[in-house]
Backbone as a chain_set.jsonl record, in Angstrom:
{"seq": "XXXXXXXXXXXXXXXXXXXXXXXXXXXXXXXXXXXXXXXXXXXXXXXXXXXXXXXXXXXXXXXXXXXXXXXXXXXXXXXXXXXXXXXXXXXXXXXXXXXXXXXXXXXXXXXXXXXXXXXXXXXXXXXXXXXXXXXXXXXXXXXXXXXXXXXXXXXXXXXXXXXXXXXXXXXXXXXXXXXXXXXXXXXXXXXXXXXXXXXXXXXXXXXXXXXXXXXXXXXXXXXXXXXXXXXXX", "coords": {"N": [[-3.428, -80.539, 32.436], [0.062, -79.978, 31.867], [2.547, -80.076, 34.419], [4.517, -77.421, 35.848], [7.38, -75.587, 37.047], [8.058, -72.46, 38.603], [10.46, -69.964, 38.298], [10.958, -68.011, 40.824], [11.273, -64.679, 41.578], [10.49, -62.891, 43.456], [9.507, -60.571, 42.526], [7.697, -58.359, 40.21], [7.775, -59.309, 37.476], [8.025, -62.129, 37.509], [5.69, -62.7, 38.888], [3.74, -61.771, 37.092], [4.224, -63.389, 34.912], [3.384, -65.816, 35.978], [0.658, -65.225, 36.224], [-0.073, -64.91, 33.53], [0.156, -67.551, 32.611], [-1.759, -68.754, 34.2], [-4.009, -67.603, 33.124], [-3.957, -68.465, 30.451], [-3.94, -71.191, 30.727], [-2.229, -73.123, 29.753], [-0.128, -74.38, 31.006], [0.326, -75.757, 34.274], [1.46, -74.217, 37.018], [3.047, -75.603, 39.673], [4.948, -75.401, 41.613], [7.305, -73.184, 43.194], [10.578, -71.834, 42.653], [13.409, -70.446, 44.177], [16.488, -68.708, 44.391], [18.613, -68.065, 47.12], [20.744, -65.969, 48.971], [22.866, -67.511, 51.078], [24.335, -66.565, 53.284], [23.26, -64.04, 53.967], [20.585, -64.579, 53.953], [18.726, -63.722, 52.075], [16.931, -62.855, 49.045], [18.741, -62.721, 46.061], [19.824, -59.602, 44.732], [17.129, -58.485, 44.797], [16.914, -58.416, 47.502], [15.101, -59.37, 49.357], [13.933, -60.699, 52.413], [14.214, -64.11, 53.52], [12.126, -65.023, 55.11], [10.015, -63.349, 54.379], [9.832, -63.974, 51.712], [8.921, -66.63, 51.882], [6.438, -66.147, 52.998], [5.224, -64.819, 50.895], [4.967, -66.967, 49.047], [3.2, -68.555, 50.454], [0.923, -66.924, 50.413], [0.407, -66.938, 47.738], [-0.345, -69.5, 47.487], [1.278, -71.634, 46.828], [3.808, -74.183, 47.005], [7.258, -73.664, 47.896], [10.605, -73.984, 46.785], [13.65, -73.424, 48.145], [16.799, -72.531, 47.083], [19.996, -72.511, 48.225], [22.695, -70.265, 47.979], [26.146, -69.798, 48.363], [28.486, -67.239, 49.501], [30.451, -65.336, 47.143], [30.357, -66.968, 44.824], [31.387, -69.084, 42.175], [30.766, -69.203, 38.607], [30.581, -71.828, 37.703], [30.114, -73.225, 40.087], [27.643, -72.156, 40.755], [26.067, -73.121, 38.623], [26.264, -75.876, 39.125], [24.95, -76.156, 41.615], [22.34, -75.221, 41.072], [21.652, -77.01, 39.067], [21.406, -79.392, 40.495], [18.974, -78.986, 41.826], [17.283, -78.738, 39.626], [17.477, -81.298, 38.629], [16.016, -82.708, 40.502], [13.413, -81.858, 39.939], [13.139, -82.911, 37.4], [13.21, -85.638, 37.984], [10.815, -85.829, 39.255], [9.095, -85.664, 37.22], [8.569, -83.163, 36.17], [8.934, -81.036, 33.621], [9.017, -78.474, 32.636], [10.149, -75.214, 32.874], [9.54, -72.102, 34.138], [10.044, -68.652, 33.414], [10.334, -65.122, 34.137], [11.587, -63.501, 32.321], [12.164, -60.88, 29.913], [13.577, -59.359, 27.869], [16.391, -59.894, 27.752], [18.56, -61.428, 25.833], [20.975, -62.923, 26.009], [20.857, -63.945, 28.593], [18.577, -65.526, 28.46], [19.448, -67.444, 26.622], [21.508, -68.645, 28.119], [20.016, -69.794, 30.21], [18.433, -71.643, 28.774], [20.37, -73.36, 27.731], [21.373, -74.504, 30.063], [19.099, -75.829, 30.998], [18.627, -77.625, 28.934], [20.389, -79.737, 29.249], [19.136, -81.422, 30.964], [16.907, -82.071, 29.686], [14.796, -80.288, 30.071], [12.279, -77.927, 29.452], [12.382, -74.491, 28.641], [10.201, -71.889, 29.536], [8.818, -68.848, 28.583], [6.721, -66.591, 29.235], [6.519, -63.801, 28.969], [8.222, -63.027, 27.042], [10.006, -60.883, 24.857], [8.121, -58.889, 24.833], [6.725, -55.608, 24.399], [7.995, -53.328, 26.603], [6.901, -50.991, 27.652], [4.153, -51.131, 27.063], [3.71, -53.474, 28.466], [4.232, -52.911, 31.216], [2.151, -51.173, 31.765], [0.025, -52.9, 31.377], [0.434, -54.643, 33.49], [-0.047, -52.957, 35.71], [-2.732, -52.279, 35.198], [-3.915, -54.758, 35.544], [-4.173, -55.063, 38.219], [-2.003, -55.725, 39.685], [0.056, -55.402, 42.495], [2.835, -53.738, 43.507], [6.032, -52.768, 44.823], [8.977, -50.72, 44.626], [12.043, -52.038, 45.524], [14.73, -51.955, 45.207], [17.181, -49.93, 43.705], [19.39, -49.058, 41.065], [21.864, -46.754, 41.325], [23.016, -45.604, 39.125], [21.023, -45.139, 37.365], [18.643, -44.357, 38.701], [17.563, -42.291, 41.445], [17.615, -42.17, 45.075], [15.009, -41.492, 45.772], [13.216, -43.05, 44.386], [13.107, -45.486, 45.609], [10.978, -47.595, 47.362], [8.694, -46.664, 46.223], [5.403, -47.124, 44.916], [4.564, -49.012, 42.047], [2.879, -47.463, 39.694], [0.719, -45.534, 37.492], [1.747, -42.955, 37.761], [4.346, -43.4, 38.661], [5.451, -44.63, 36.384], [5.313, -42.493, 34.588], [7.127, -40.769, 35.777], [9.632, -41.864, 35.402], [12.997, -41.413, 34.371], [14.215, -40.443, 31.115], [15.364, -43.03, 29.021], [15.409, -45.01, 30.919], [14.314, -48.267, 31.303], [10.889, -49.15, 31.348], [10.16, -51.512, 32.65], [12.41, -52.065, 34.029], [14.392, -53.591, 32.783], [17.096, -53.415, 32.264], [18.334, -53.661, 34.618], [17.792, -51.467, 36.18], [15.992, -51.178, 38.312], [14.467, -53.147, 40.961], [11.772, -55.199, 42.222], [9.171, -55.778, 44.712], [6.458, -57.832, 44.972], [3.192, -57.797, 46.249], [0.494, -58.24, 46.07], [-2.313, -59.054, 43.933], [-3.966, -60.435, 40.992], [-3.01, -63.03, 40.905], [-2.62, -63.847, 43.452], [-3.826, -65.478, 46.419], [-4.38, -64.164, 48.716], [-3.471, -60.932, 50.079], [-0.021, -60.122, 50.762], [1.057, -59.691, 54.008], [2.963, -57.013, 55.265], [5.617, -54.806, 56.423], [7.208, -51.637, 56.004], [10.684, -51.289, 56.062], [13.974, -50.03, 56.844], [15.915, -47.893, 54.608], [18.728, -48.824, 52.78], [22.083, -48.327, 51.755], [24.303, -49.773, 49.45], [27.41, -50.869, 48.015], [28.894, -52.43, 45.154], [31.503, -54.267, 43.526], [32.36, -53.361, 40.22], [31.827, -55.332, 37.26], [34.655, -56.943, 35.762], [34.771, -56.918, 33.016], [33.475, -54.661, 32.299], [32.745, -52.053, 30.09], [32.949, -49.4, 30.672], [35.502, -48.229, 32.015], [36.124, -46.442, 33.991], [34.301, -46.772, 35.951], [34.332, -48.227, 38.938], [32.849, -49.205, 40.993], [29.466, -50.169, 41.709], [26.601, -48.557, 42.908], [23.819, -49.202, 45.031], [20.503, -48.662, 46.2], [18.592, -50.086, 48.72], [15.438, -51.289, 49.934], [14.28, -52.416, 52.968], [12.085, -55.041, 53.593], [9.692, -56.037, 55.916]], "CA": [[-2.311, -79.673, 32.076], [1.387, -80.375, 32.327], [3.063, -79.319, 35.554], [5.705, -76.599, 35.628], [7.832, -74.823, 38.212], [8.317, -71.065, 38.263], [11.622, -69.327, 38.917], [10.311, -66.904, 41.53], [12.244, -63.646, 41.969], [9.774, -62.077, 44.444], [9.101, -59.334, 41.879], [6.545, -58.228, 39.319], [7.844, -60.078, 36.23], [7.706, -63.525, 37.823], [4.27, -62.747, 39.252], [2.896, -61.601, 35.914], [4.397, -64.61, 34.116], [2.469, -66.774, 36.592], [-0.709, -64.815, 35.873], [-0.29, -65.211, 32.122], [-0.073, -68.992, 32.487], [-3.051, -69.044, 34.82], [-5.027, -67.156, 32.187], [-3.939, -69.281, 29.232], [-4.156, -72.582, 31.136], [-1.377, -74.011, 28.956], [0.666, -75.129, 31.975], [-0.054, -75.528, 35.66], [2.607, -74.007, 37.907], [2.764, -76.299, 40.928], [6.0, -75.119, 42.586], [8.178, -72.043, 42.974], [11.979, -72.034, 43.008], [14.113, -69.177, 44.36], [17.844, -68.78, 44.953], [18.773, -67.165, 48.264], [22.091, -65.835, 49.517], [22.858, -68.267, 52.335], [24.921, -65.775, 54.371], [22.36, -62.964, 54.371], [19.208, -65.064, 54.029], [17.913, -62.833, 51.254], [16.892, -63.083, 47.604], [19.778, -61.936, 45.397], [19.464, -58.33, 44.096], [15.9, -57.92, 45.346], [17.182, -58.19, 48.917], [13.943, -59.764, 50.171], [14.227, -61.688, 53.443], [13.655, -65.437, 53.258], [10.84, -65.145, 55.807], [9.022, -62.646, 53.56], [9.717, -64.815, 50.515], [8.063, -67.774, 52.199], [5.083, -65.635, 53.188], [4.717, -64.609, 49.533], [4.564, -68.259, 48.498], [2.001, -68.963, 51.194], [-0.204, -66.119, 49.938], [0.142, -67.398, 46.377], [-0.9, -70.841, 47.58], [2.181, -72.549, 46.141], [5.014, -74.567, 47.746], [8.465, -73.038, 47.366], [11.892, -74.648, 47.003], [14.706, -72.426, 48.279], [18.131, -73.024, 46.742], [20.925, -71.624, 48.913], [23.962, -69.974, 47.309], [27.093, -69.195, 49.302], [29.153, -66.016, 49.078], [31.518, -65.365, 46.138], [30.123, -68.187, 44.06], [31.834, -69.089, 40.782], [29.695, -69.567, 37.682], [30.475, -73.278, 37.684], [29.479, -73.635, 41.334], [26.229, -71.78, 40.62], [25.432, -74.08, 37.714], [26.193, -77.182, 39.786], [23.938, -76.11, 42.672], [21.018, -75.111, 40.45], [21.402, -78.254, 38.336], [20.943, -80.379, 41.475], [17.544, -78.767, 42.043], [16.606, -79.054, 38.372], [17.442, -82.75, 38.535], [14.907, -83.165, 41.354], [12.174, -81.639, 39.19], [13.127, -83.881, 36.305], [12.881, -86.928, 38.571], [9.398, -85.773, 39.634], [8.31, -85.591, 35.996], [8.271, -81.77, 35.829], [9.904, -80.742, 32.559], [8.846, -77.107, 32.136], [10.682, -74.225, 33.801], [8.982, -70.811, 33.741], [10.809, -67.464, 33.787], [9.71, -63.836, 33.844], [12.476, -62.715, 31.464], [11.471, -60.153, 28.85], [14.382, -58.909, 26.733], [17.824, -60.19, 27.781], [18.77, -62.6, 24.99], [22.081, -63.752, 26.499], [20.39, -64.646, 29.793], [17.647, -66.558, 27.99], [20.267, -68.499, 26.021], [22.178, -69.332, 29.229], [19.021, -70.619, 30.905], [18.021, -72.744, 27.907], [21.476, -74.31, 27.639], [21.418, -75.216, 31.339], [17.932, -76.706, 31.066], [18.692, -78.649, 27.886], [21.163, -80.884, 29.734], [18.226, -82.302, 31.698], [15.703, -82.187, 28.847], [13.75, -79.434, 30.621], [11.914, -76.876, 28.514], [12.253, -73.15, 29.185], [8.95, -71.223, 29.15], [8.998, -67.414, 28.795], [5.431, -65.994, 28.855], [6.603, -62.358, 28.719], [9.38, -62.801, 26.184], [10.012, -59.949, 23.733], [6.992, -57.951, 24.889], [7.041, -54.189, 24.523], [7.997, -53.14, 28.056], [6.001, -49.899, 28.031], [2.803, -51.702, 27.067], [3.646, -54.528, 29.477], [4.133, -52.362, 32.572], [0.784, -50.65, 31.897], [-0.842, -54.069, 31.512], [0.611, -55.118, 34.86], [-0.763, -52.046, 36.609], [-4.168, -52.393, 34.926], [-4.398, -56.059, 36.005], [-4.338, -55.038, 39.668], [-0.752, -56.137, 40.328], [0.517, -54.436, 43.488], [4.265, -53.953, 43.683], [6.805, -51.585, 45.188], [10.392, -50.769, 44.257], [12.848, -52.355, 46.709], [16.152, -51.795, 44.894], [17.478, -49.127, 42.518], [20.776, -48.848, 40.682], [22.0, -45.301, 41.337], [23.415, -45.124, 37.81], [19.817, -44.823, 36.605], [17.596, -43.765, 39.518], [18.036, -41.841, 42.75], [17.037, -42.77, 46.277], [13.585, -41.171, 45.91], [12.399, -44.076, 43.746], [13.019, -46.657, 46.476], [9.779, -47.592, 48.183], [7.537, -46.177, 45.481], [4.495, -48.077, 44.291], [4.55, -48.911, 40.592], [1.566, -47.06, 39.185], [0.826, -44.683, 36.305], [2.619, -41.818, 38.059], [5.719, -43.921, 38.679], [5.867, -44.825, 34.992], [5.499, -41.161, 34.002], [8.267, -40.102, 36.404], [10.906, -42.501, 35.066], [13.831, -40.603, 33.484], [14.408, -40.925, 29.757], [16.403, -44.05, 28.914], [15.172, -46.079, 31.897], [13.292, -49.188, 30.824], [9.728, -49.137, 32.252], [10.133, -52.738, 33.443], [13.705, -52.243, 34.686], [15.05, -54.724, 32.136], [18.545, -53.232, 32.248], [18.807, -53.685, 36.006], [17.598, -50.16, 36.791], [15.306, -51.333, 39.595], [13.86, -54.442, 41.251], [10.511, -54.969, 42.913], [8.537, -56.75, 45.611], [5.022, -57.884, 44.67], [2.494, -58.224, 47.462], [-0.917, -58.55, 45.83], [-2.668, -59.088, 42.526], [-4.9, -61.508, 40.63], [-2.384, -64.345, 41.064], [-2.534, -64.123, 44.891], [-5.033, -65.877, 47.138], [-4.576, -63.101, 49.699], [-2.329, -60.019, 50.072], [1.095, -60.423, 51.656], [1.198, -58.679, 55.067], [4.358, -56.588, 55.413], [5.887, -53.444, 56.87], [8.368, -51.002, 55.372], [11.831, -51.124, 56.943], [14.887, -48.929, 56.527], [16.596, -47.832, 53.314], [20.144, -49.129, 52.978], [22.927, -48.103, 50.573], [25.402, -50.736, 49.348], [28.182, -50.812, 46.776], [29.43, -53.698, 44.659], [32.539, -54.09, 42.52], [31.904, -53.452, 38.834], [32.411, -56.47, 36.533], [35.937, -56.629, 35.128], [34.596, -56.712, 31.585], [32.696, -53.44, 32.097], [33.402, -51.212, 29.098], [33.197, -48.096, 31.276], [36.573, -48.598, 32.935], [36.207, -45.512, 35.113], [33.355, -47.211, 36.974], [34.917, -49.306, 39.73], [31.842, -49.728, 41.908], [28.067, -49.845, 41.467], [25.875, -48.29, 44.141], [22.398, -49.57, 45.019], [19.664, -48.4, 47.364], [17.661, -51.185, 49.016], [14.402, -51.08, 50.945], [14.036, -53.655, 53.718], [10.67, -55.4, 53.775], [9.566, -56.803, 57.159]], "C": [[-0.995, -80.237, 32.604], [1.804, -79.489, 33.5], [4.308, -78.538, 35.16], [6.128, -75.993, 36.957], [8.235, -73.437, 37.731], [9.532, -70.558, 39.018], [11.162, -67.999, 39.512], [11.357, -65.922, 42.048], [11.766, -62.814, 43.144], [9.251, -60.785, 43.842], [7.985, -59.474, 40.857], [6.598, -59.14, 38.092], [7.489, -61.546, 36.453], [6.218, -63.663, 38.137], [3.381, -62.644, 38.019], [3.046, -62.774, 34.947], [3.472, -65.7, 34.646], [1.023, -66.476, 36.185], [-1.034, -65.142, 34.412], [-0.578, -66.693, 31.906], [-1.409, -69.397, 33.104], [-4.201, -68.666, 33.892], [-5.122, -68.075, 30.963], [-4.257, -70.748, 29.494], [-3.376, -73.577, 30.261], [-0.532, -74.916, 29.85], [0.132, -74.826, 33.368], [1.212, -75.403, 36.513], [2.269, -74.602, 39.265], [3.81, -76.039, 42.004], [6.729, -73.841, 42.191], [9.605, -72.429, 43.34], [12.669, -70.675, 43.087], [15.507, -69.44, 44.91], [17.988, -67.696, 46.011], [20.225, -67.154, 48.698], [22.105, -66.446, 50.918], [23.35, -67.434, 53.508], [23.938, -64.726, 54.89], [20.913, -63.422, 54.518], [18.249, -64.201, 53.238], [17.982, -63.226, 49.78], [17.924, -62.166, 46.941], [19.173, -60.754, 44.644], [18.17, -57.724, 44.646], [16.055, -57.635, 46.839], [16.039, -58.584, 49.841], [14.34, -60.86, 51.158], [13.561, -63.028, 53.107], [12.289, -65.602, 53.926], [9.717, -64.477, 55.011], [8.765, -63.427, 52.28], [8.763, -65.973, 50.76], [6.624, -67.331, 52.448], [4.428, -65.333, 51.838], [4.165, -65.907, 48.946], [3.28, -68.754, 49.159], [0.769, -68.218, 50.677], [-0.55, -66.424, 48.483], [-0.522, -68.776, 46.371], [-0.053, -71.882, 46.883], [3.361, -72.922, 47.045], [6.24, -73.949, 47.089], [9.699, -73.849, 47.736], [12.976, -73.576, 47.01], [16.056, -73.082, 48.027], [19.146, -72.036, 47.315], [22.25, -71.513, 48.159], [24.904, -69.315, 48.305], [27.766, -67.985, 48.684], [30.245, -66.288, 48.043], [31.507, -66.675, 45.344], [30.721, -68.05, 42.658], [30.664, -69.49, 39.895], [29.483, -71.075, 37.658], [29.798, -73.808, 38.937], [27.978, -73.322, 41.296], [25.49, -72.799, 39.756], [25.252, -75.435, 38.385], [25.067, -77.222, 40.821], [22.532, -76.076, 42.078], [20.655, -76.402, 39.708], [20.908, -79.354, 39.272], [19.447, -80.24, 41.731], [16.748, -79.106, 40.783], [16.458, -80.569, 38.193], [16.284, -83.313, 39.36], [13.574, -82.992, 40.633], [12.023, -82.66, 38.074], [12.702, -85.254, 36.811], [11.412, -87.002, 38.985], [8.488, -85.684, 38.406], [7.88, -84.189, 35.618], [9.342, -81.297, 34.851], [9.73, -79.358, 31.954], [9.24, -76.118, 33.229], [10.282, -72.834, 33.317], [9.827, -69.656, 34.277], [10.026, -66.206, 33.433], [10.562, -62.948, 32.967], [11.697, -62.071, 30.319], [12.373, -59.902, 27.639], [15.82, -59.424, 26.67], [18.13, -61.52, 27.086], [19.857, -63.521, 25.532], [21.68, -64.542, 27.737], [19.442, -65.782, 29.412], [18.42, -67.744, 27.405], [20.968, -69.318, 27.098], [21.211, -70.271, 29.942], [18.667, -71.85, 30.057], [19.115, -73.792, 27.773], [21.581, -75.145, 28.911], [20.276, -76.227, 31.435], [18.036, -77.881, 30.099], [19.435, -79.897, 28.347], [20.282, -81.895, 30.453], [16.907, -82.476, 30.955], [14.513, -81.448, 29.449], [13.532, -78.265, 29.66], [11.793, -75.534, 29.216], [10.991, -72.482, 28.647], [9.056, -69.751, 29.551], [7.726, -66.657, 28.364], [5.5, -64.513, 28.476], [7.65, -62.019, 27.659], [9.086, -61.854, 25.015], [8.781, -59.044, 23.682], [7.502, -56.516, 24.922], [6.903, -53.809, 25.998], [7.111, -51.984, 28.515], [4.556, -50.407, 28.096], [2.654, -52.712, 28.199], [3.482, -53.96, 30.876], [2.746, -51.759, 32.806], [-0.205, -51.802, 32.073], [-0.763, -54.638, 32.925], [-0.196, -54.265, 35.84], [-2.269, -52.207, 36.446], [-4.757, -53.721, 35.428], [-4.691, -56.082, 37.503], [-3.107, -55.516, 40.417], [-0.277, -55.032, 41.262], [1.987, -54.703, 43.803], [4.966, -52.654, 44.039], [8.271, -51.81, 44.836], [11.222, -50.98, 45.521], [14.341, -52.228, 46.454], [16.276, -50.916, 43.659], [18.985, -49.04, 42.323], [20.969, -47.347, 40.528], [22.548, -44.738, 40.02], [22.208, -44.631, 37.013], [18.781, -44.043, 37.4], [18.149, -43.332, 40.867], [17.213, -42.481, 43.871], [15.524, -42.569, 46.37], [12.668, -42.228, 45.29], [12.257, -45.328, 44.615], [11.78, -46.547, 47.361], [8.535, -47.099, 47.467], [6.703, -47.329, 44.93], [4.569, -47.907, 42.78], [3.113, -48.682, 40.132], [1.786, -46.15, 37.978], [1.782, -43.51, 36.552], [4.08, -42.236, 38.095], [6.251, -44.057, 37.259], [6.169, -43.481, 34.343], [6.746, -40.47, 34.536], [9.614, -40.715, 36.056], [11.706, -41.625, 34.108], [13.947, -41.24, 32.094], [15.556, -41.922, 29.727], [16.279, -45.178, 29.915], [14.049, -46.971, 31.387], [12.135, -49.242, 31.817], [9.605, -50.38, 33.122], [11.455, -52.989, 34.169], [14.536, -53.358, 34.088], [16.567, -54.604, 32.053], [19.13, -53.193, 33.657], [18.641, -52.352, 36.719], [16.94, -50.248, 38.164], [14.748, -52.749, 39.713], [12.683, -54.218, 42.196], [10.125, -56.096, 43.868], [7.043, -56.694, 45.336], [4.282, -58.462, 45.87], [1.006, -58.513, 47.265], [-1.18, -58.511, 44.325], [-3.552, -60.279, 42.232], [-4.325, -62.908, 40.765], [-2.279, -64.757, 42.542], [-3.876, -64.575, 45.443], [-5.396, -64.847, 48.199], [-3.341, -62.205, 49.675], [-1.254, -60.46, 51.066], [1.165, -59.335, 52.731], [2.665, -58.299, 55.227], [4.421, -55.174, 55.971], [7.135, -52.935, 56.157], [9.476, -50.834, 56.405], [12.708, -49.964, 56.5], [15.415, -49.016, 55.099], [18.085, -47.968, 53.551], [20.903, -48.929, 51.668], [24.087, -49.092, 50.583], [26.116, -50.561, 48.017], [28.736, -52.192, 46.448], [30.487, -53.395, 43.597], [31.949, -54.237, 41.127], [32.536, -54.665, 38.168], [33.687, -56.056, 35.814], [35.789, -56.317, 33.646], [33.79, -55.45, 31.268], [33.435, -52.505, 31.143], [33.667, -49.808, 29.621], [34.232, -48.27, 32.393], [36.678, -47.661, 34.128], [35.253, -45.887, 36.232], [33.939, -48.421, 37.697], [33.886, -49.964, 40.639], [30.45, -49.311, 41.441], [27.395, -49.622, 42.812], [24.397, -48.601, 43.996], [21.735, -49.131, 46.319], [18.671, -49.547, 47.519], [16.638, -50.736, 50.05], [14.16, -52.412, 51.646], [12.533, -53.847, 53.914], [10.57, -56.346, 54.972], [8.219, -57.514, 57.209]], "O": [[-0.952, -80.887, 33.649], [1.458, -78.31, 33.56], [5.054, -78.935, 34.264], [5.325, -75.897, 37.886], [8.692, -73.263, 36.601], [9.622, -70.708, 40.237], [11.0, -67.004, 38.806], [12.218, -66.282, 42.851], [12.558, -62.104, 43.763], [8.626, -59.983, 44.536], [7.414, -60.547, 40.666], [5.57, -59.693, 37.701], [6.739, -62.134, 35.674], [5.569, -64.617, 37.71], [2.379, -63.352, 37.914], [2.099, -63.117, 34.239], [2.849, -66.424, 33.869], [0.267, -67.385, 35.842], [-2.136, -65.594, 34.1], [-1.45, -67.051, 31.114], [-2.101, -70.275, 32.589], [-5.239, -69.328, 33.875], [-6.213, -68.415, 30.505], [-4.766, -71.457, 28.626], [-3.804, -74.713, 30.058], [-0.254, -76.065, 29.505], [-0.443, -73.764, 33.605], [1.941, -76.377, 36.7], [1.328, -74.167, 39.929], [3.614, -76.399, 43.164], [6.769, -73.465, 41.02], [9.821, -73.252, 44.229], [12.536, -69.851, 42.182], [15.691, -70.286, 45.785], [17.547, -66.561, 45.826], [20.864, -68.203, 48.785], [21.436, -65.954, 51.826], [22.839, -67.577, 54.619], [23.797, -64.543, 56.099], [20.104, -62.732, 55.138], [17.114, -63.967, 53.652], [18.947, -63.841, 49.327], [17.971, -60.97, 47.23], [18.135, -60.89, 43.997], [18.142, -56.528, 44.934], [15.414, -56.732, 47.378], [16.016, -58.168, 51.0], [15.002, -61.829, 50.787], [12.493, -63.073, 52.496], [11.398, -66.246, 53.371], [8.596, -64.983, 54.975], [7.628, -63.531, 51.82], [7.898, -66.259, 49.932], [5.689, -68.069, 52.137], [3.232, -65.56, 51.655], [3.052, -65.946, 48.421], [2.394, -69.299, 48.501], [-0.299, -68.81, 50.521], [-1.679, -66.193, 48.05], [-1.166, -69.17, 45.399], [-0.568, -72.89, 46.399], [3.864, -72.07, 47.777], [6.264, -73.734, 45.877], [9.821, -74.34, 48.859], [13.195, -72.9, 46.005], [16.412, -74.065, 48.677], [19.157, -70.864, 46.938], [22.844, -72.513, 47.757], [24.515, -68.385, 49.011], [27.634, -67.734, 47.486], [30.882, -67.341, 48.064], [32.516, -67.37, 45.226], [30.574, -67.005, 42.025], [29.68, -70.053, 40.376], [28.348, -71.548, 37.599], [28.995, -74.739, 38.863], [27.154, -74.12, 41.744], [24.416, -73.277, 40.124], [24.21, -76.072, 38.234], [24.321, -78.199, 40.898], [21.644, -76.805, 42.52], [19.501, -76.832, 39.718], [20.074, -80.168, 38.876], [18.733, -81.237, 41.841], [15.668, -79.691, 40.864], [15.451, -81.053, 37.676], [15.648, -84.286, 38.956], [12.708, -83.864, 40.7], [10.941, -83.197, 37.834], [11.93, -85.953, 36.154], [10.832, -88.085, 39.061], [7.265, -85.634, 38.533], [6.941, -84.016, 34.841], [10.513, -81.173, 35.212], [10.242, -79.094, 30.866], [8.738, -76.173, 34.351], [10.644, -72.432, 32.211], [10.267, -69.67, 35.426], [9.17, -66.218, 32.549], [10.296, -61.75, 32.87], [10.717, -62.624, 29.822], [11.984, -60.195, 26.509], [16.419, -59.386, 25.594], [17.978, -62.592, 27.672], [19.704, -64.742, 25.524], [22.112, -65.681, 27.915], [19.508, -66.871, 29.982], [18.086, -68.901, 27.663], [21.021, -70.545, 27.009], [21.555, -71.414, 30.241], [18.609, -72.966, 30.573], [18.823, -74.986, 27.708], [21.846, -76.346, 28.852], [20.472, -77.35, 31.9], [17.592, -78.989, 30.4], [19.14, -80.998, 27.883], [20.624, -83.074, 30.547], [15.922, -82.96, 31.512], [13.373, -81.905, 29.358], [14.485, -77.694, 29.129], [11.17, -75.443, 30.274], [10.739, -72.504, 27.442], [9.344, -69.435, 30.705], [7.667, -66.14, 27.248], [4.64, -64.021, 27.746], [7.927, -60.845, 27.413], [8.094, -61.989, 24.299], [8.439, -58.502, 22.631], [8.595, -56.252, 25.424], [5.827, -53.949, 26.579], [6.619, -51.994, 29.643], [3.836, -50.146, 29.06], [1.595, -52.799, 28.821], [2.674, -54.469, 31.652], [2.222, -51.824, 33.919], [-1.165, -51.686, 32.835], [-1.772, -55.062, 33.489], [-0.927, -54.785, 36.683], [-3.001, -52.266, 37.434], [-5.953, -53.803, 35.705], [-5.362, -56.985, 38.002], [-3.147, -55.694, 41.634], [-0.215, -53.866, 40.872], [2.337, -55.771, 44.306], [4.552, -51.575, 43.616], [8.74, -52.946, 44.76], [11.124, -50.205, 46.472], [15.141, -52.376, 47.378], [15.565, -51.122, 42.675], [19.75, -48.958, 43.283], [20.313, -46.724, 39.694], [22.544, -43.523, 39.822], [22.344, -43.813, 36.104], [18.11, -43.167, 36.854], [19.093, -43.934, 41.378], [16.259, -43.222, 43.633], [14.829, -43.384, 46.977], [11.486, -42.3, 45.625], [11.37, -46.145, 44.371], [11.565, -45.532, 48.023], [7.442, -47.113, 48.034], [7.233, -48.367, 44.533], [4.631, -46.783, 42.283], [2.266, -49.574, 40.177], [2.911, -46.011, 37.499], [2.535, -43.119, 35.66], [4.951, -41.511, 37.616], [7.375, -43.645, 36.97], [7.163, -43.341, 33.63], [7.36, -39.671, 33.83], [10.648, -40.136, 36.387], [11.151, -41.136, 33.124], [13.789, -42.452, 31.946], [16.601, -41.689, 30.334], [16.961, -46.196, 29.79], [12.96, -46.489, 31.075], [12.372, -49.369, 33.018], [9.02, -50.327, 34.204], [11.608, -54.005, 34.847], [15.304, -54.008, 34.798], [17.251, -55.595, 31.798], [20.261, -52.754, 33.865], [19.272, -52.12, 37.75], [17.281, -49.491, 39.073], [14.579, -53.454, 38.718], [12.6, -53.196, 42.877], [10.675, -57.197, 43.83], [6.427, -55.634, 45.45], [4.685, -59.479, 46.435], [0.335, -58.976, 48.187], [-0.37, -57.999, 43.552], [-3.859, -61.059, 43.134], [-5.076, -63.883, 40.742], [-1.894, -65.886, 42.846], [-4.93, -64.119, 44.998], [-6.567, -64.677, 48.541], [-2.265, -62.661, 49.289], [-1.55, -61.091, 52.081], [1.319, -58.161, 52.394], [3.522, -59.178, 55.317], [3.429, -54.446, 55.991], [8.002, -53.713, 55.76], [9.245, -50.303, 57.491], [12.235, -49.027, 55.857], [15.369, -50.071, 54.467], [18.643, -47.303, 54.423], [20.425, -49.316, 50.601], [24.775, -49.24, 51.593], [25.515, -50.158, 47.021], [29.008, -53.004, 47.332], [30.39, -52.409, 42.867], [31.137, -55.129, 40.879], [33.679, -55.003, 38.479], [33.783, -54.936, 35.313], [36.573, -55.554, 33.082], [33.459, -55.197, 30.11], [34.608, -52.198, 31.353], [34.513, -49.096, 29.081], [33.881, -48.437, 33.561], [37.247, -48.023, 35.158], [35.377, -45.379, 37.347], [34.027, -49.51, 37.129], [34.025, -51.13, 41.011], [30.273, -48.243, 40.856], [27.589, -50.399, 43.746], [23.789, -48.303, 42.968], [22.327, -49.216, 47.395], [17.994, -49.929, 46.564], [16.929, -49.918, 50.923], [13.871, -53.418, 50.997], [11.819, -52.94, 54.341], [11.286, -57.346, 55.033], [7.925, -58.211, 58.18]]}, "num_chains": 1, "name": "protein.A"}
């Protein structure tokens, strides 16, 4: 099988994309790649500590390459930093980059354009799947994951720290994507058929943070976005 690297978010979608490839045996994922906020030492948006991230990789049985991003990064700076890592894979003869993306067309296009410069192929095992059917498939597979971040525009604090199971899916408010594809929530995966052993962890505190809304936001009255995070130790 051809080798591939997986863009590892620490959440359910990346984990299930890995599982799909393991089942199909079309590609062999031999490395993980994750971007980490250099100042905080955490995975962007998911808020997972680098130490926990590395423990995840260890329990998956895969080496991980951490790409550090500094604060207030421009898009061009982001592209330059990530391209440096992509170049290393290309030099190693790894030309397939796996993502857990499901529905966001503009993000998929951005990734493919970035990869094309280095003749790397984008692989999207979950692309365009029905998210309701997909989240049930994840749960039924034995994937174990908890919610570590929620956008308060869609979900309240009570959803932070919840295990994603049948009851969680049933409790989601109308209009919230079951897989969180619109940024409603993010997850931490700690066990499942893709793991060699469960990730040992403890639940930390819940933290509330706000971020400036994008300037191009069509809802001009929204100046800040609020998020609840769960610290994983």
